[in-house]
Every structure is written in C-alpha cells, then in structure tokens.
N, C-alpha and C positions, 0 to 999 in steps of 0.2 A: 181514740181509737177502739172500739168496742172486743170484748172479749166472745170468742167462738169455742166453746166444750162439744164434747163431742161424744156422742154415745151410743157404742154400735156394738154389734155382736161378731164382727172379724176375727177375733181375735189377735194375736201378733206375730204366727207363725210365717203368714201368707205379707205382702205388702198392698193389700185392700188403705190401710188406715196409713201410711207414709204414702200413696198417689194421692190420697183426697189432700194430706197436707202438702204437698206439692202444687198441685189447681190450687189449693186456696192461695199460697207464696207465691205464686206468680200473678194473682191479679190482686193483691192486698199483702203486702211483705212486712207491712210493721203490725199486721194484725197477731194480737198475742191469742195462741189456739192451746187448750187446754185438753189433754185426755181425762174425759170424768173416768169414761168407761171403757174396753174395747172386751170385757169378758162375760158381755150377757149373753146367757145361752142362745144358743140358736134358736131363730123363727122364737123365740117367748119376751111375748109384749108384755106379761104382765112383771116382768122382770125389769125390763126396760123403762117400763110406766114408774114401776118404784125408783130406781135409778135416776130418775127424774128427778121426782116429785120429792124426795131427801136429801138431793142437794143442792137441790135451786137456793131455797133461803140463803144459801153460803155465799154465792157469785153477787158480782159488781152487780147494781140498776143497769140496763140495756144490752146485759150479757147474750148471745144468738146459743140458741141449743139444737144441734143439728145431731136430728136421732135417725140412727138408719138400724132399724133393725124392719126389717121390711120383704118376709113371704110371698106377699105379692108385685112384687117388682116386675115393672116389664109388662101388665094387666093393665086394665083399664082403674087401678085406682088412683086416685089423684094425691099429687105434690104441691105442699102448700107451706104456707109459710103463715103464721098467727102470731099478732102483737098481741103482748102482753105487758099486764101493768108496770112487769118490771124488764122486762126484753122481749124476745124471739124465740119459737121455736120455729123450724126448718125441717121437713121430712113428710112420711109417706101419712098419708089420712086415713090411719087402722087404726087410731087407739093410744097408740105407743106416747104420746104428748100427754095424754088424758090424765094425770095429775096434775098439769100447769093448767087445765081449762074450766078454770073453774069460772061459772055465768061473770061474774063480775071482774073476772082477771082480763078478759079480753074485750081488747082494743077494735080489733080487724083482722081478716084473713084474706086471705087471696088465694085461689089456685093458680100452680105456676105454669101460664104457658106459653111466657114470651122467652124464645128461645136467644133472644140477644144477647140473655143473662148467664144461658149455660157453660159447659165447657167451648160446644160450636155450635154456630146457628143452625149449621145442616143435621137436619133430626137424621139422615142416615148416617152422618159421624159419628151418633152416639149409641152406645150399648144397652142392649134391651135386659141387661142383670146387674150392670150398675151404675145405679141414677146417684151410689152416694159421691161416686166421683166426677159425674157429667152434668149433676143437673145440682144435688142439693152445697155439694163444697163450694161451687162459684156460685151461688148465691147466696149462698152466708158471706163469701169475701166480699161481693157486691155490697148486701145491705149493709156491712160493717162500712163501709167506705161513704154509706149516705143514699145508697140509692131507695129510694121512694117505694114502698110496698106496689102505691098504683100504676109501677116499671114493669114490675114483677110479673103481677096476671091479673086475672079476672076478680072481683070480690064473693067473697064466700060470706055466705051467715050462720051465725051460731050453728043453727041447727043443723047447718048441712057438717061440722067435726064431731067425725065418730069417735066416741068415747068409749072404753073398755068398762062394761058392765061390774061392777065390782060395790055386793053392797052393801050399804051402812051398817053399823054395830045399834043394836036394840037397848034399849033400858025400863027396868022397869022394876020400880021404889029402887034398892040400893043394890040391884043386878045385874050387870050388861053381857049383853052375848055379842061376840064381835069370830072374824074367823081371822083365819091366817094367812095373809096379803103374800111374805116375801119368807126368804128363806134365804139365811147369809153365806158367806162364805165358811163359817163357823158352825153355823146349822140352827144359829139362832133364828126361833122363829117368833116372827113378827107380827101382830096380828093389827085388827083395825081399829080399836078398841082404843083411844087418845089418853095420852100421859092426864090428863086434867080428871079423868075418871079417877088415876090411881093415886095420884102427886097428895104426898101428906095425909093420908087416913092408912089404916089397914086394912088389910083386907089378902084375900086367897085368890089363885085363878082354878079352873077346873080344866084338864083335858085330857080328852082319851080317857075318862073316868077316873082321872088319878087326882087329886089334890094338891096343889102346891101352892108354897110360901109368898107374899110379897116381899123383897128384902132391898136394899139399898144397890149393891155388888154384887159382880158373882162369887167373891168371896164370903160371903157373910153364910153360904151351905157348904157344905165338907165335899171334899172331891168329890167328883163322879155324881152329884145330886140336882134334882131338878128346882130353877128359884123364878119367881115373876117378877121383874123388876120393872123400874121406866125408864124406857129405852131412849137411845141417844136422838132415832130416828124421829118421835114424838111419839111414840104409840106402846104401849102395853106390851114387853117383850118375854115369851118365854124360855130359859138358858137351861143348859148346864154347863154347871163350874169344873171345868177343865176339859168338857165333855161334847157331846151334838144332842143337841136335843133333839134333832130329826131323827135320828138313830135310834135316840131313847126312848121315845114316843112312838116312832113309825107310824108318821102321822106325813102327810103331803098337802103341799098348798090347797087353802077351802077348805080346812079342818076349822069344827067350830070350836071357840073355847068360848067360856062365862065367867067372868068377873065377879066376886063379891063382897061387898064393904062390909067389913065387922064391924 
C-alpha cells in the first residue's frame, strides 16, 4: 500500500482536512495518510512548492503527494496526476508541484477527466470550490489501490505541466548569487544557493548590504546575531541565533543573496 502525503493551505480550524481523509478512508481504508503540512499560507504556491520539494526526498518510494493550494479551483485550470521516478503528484496544474517536476523525473502525466474515480461520477454532485474532497482525495485513494494513470484521464506532455518561475542561482568564479526562495516558521531565510557551493569552505554571505559569516550552527554566533549556514533542506540559509532573520533584515521572499568563498 502506497503512502499518501497531504499538503494544503486549509489550516486545522475547519474540517476540510478531515473530510479529505474521510473520503480516502472510504475508498482505501488501509492507506497510510501522512499530514505533511496544512499551514501553507493561503494561496501561496511558492510556499507549497517548497514544502513538497524539501520533504519529498525523505518519503518512501511510490509516495502519492496530494497538493491542494488551489486559488483557481472551479475555473478551467486542469486537475492532474504526474507520475515521477519516486512517486506521484496529485493536484492542480498551477505550479504547486513544480519542485518535483525536473524533466528527468517525469514518467507520465494525465489530466483528470474521468469522473468514475471522483467522489461522484455525476458532475452535478461535485463542488466547484472543494476539489480536494471531490477529485484529488478520491483519485489519490484509487491510485494507491493500483488504478493506472490511463484510466484516470487523458495524457499530458511534460511541456503542458506548469512550473513556477524560480530563477536559478548564478556563479562567477568564487561568487554566487541567488534569491530567498522560502521563509520558514522561525524566520530563517532559505536561499536558492545549494549547499554544495558552501560546504567544506570558508566564506560569507551578503544580504541587504550586510556581510554574514558562514558557521556550522546557530550557536556559533552570539544570541540575536545573524549567521549563514549549510541548511538542513539543502540550500544556504540565513538565520539569527534565537531570533528571526526576516525581521532582522527586513526582507521578503525574492530578495537577492550573495555568497563569496574566501
């Protein structure tokens, strides 16, 4: 039985998440359903993308990742399943899963157009605003039971799958430039500069005109002082020891970061 991992912007105050789980349990009661996160900020595709991208390597092969951050729900945006080397993505075709969609990772993809595998085969019984319950949850459950993609919908080409435009880092000798791609719950600033650039060397980052030393961990600088470190997610991270780097530097996602090997 495949694992099913859920990422949504539903929060936990309302019953949306539990309802999706109920639909899946009715179809595939033995499925292992894992709550990856339900606290993605509302309609924040970049945050949802990062959540999937950073967590996916730690899940078992063949995991089904269900993503519901869906500002276009009920419009003509496509509902899709993408088969990957290491599992599946089920969700809207809006870039949410784009962190998983390296060209060499995609095996096949379909647009979900067969209501026989939705909550009801009658479209008039389905909600225009809760495709997580009525389409994505039941499709994921059927997929976990071995239903092939060919029965779920029509084939899509890789070029038809939407990716978010996250600019890659740039290099110039010993200097590297990237952006802040994610700000976590603690205010840590995760960049697009990969750990491989700064591992096993001495260097410093520059953000908002301030030079920041590269250290091993937060406690290597005094309390409330900034530091750069090799982050656990796989990228250079800017942090403040026992503080909030976003507040300290007064920056937002997309801000430019530089790293210089000394």
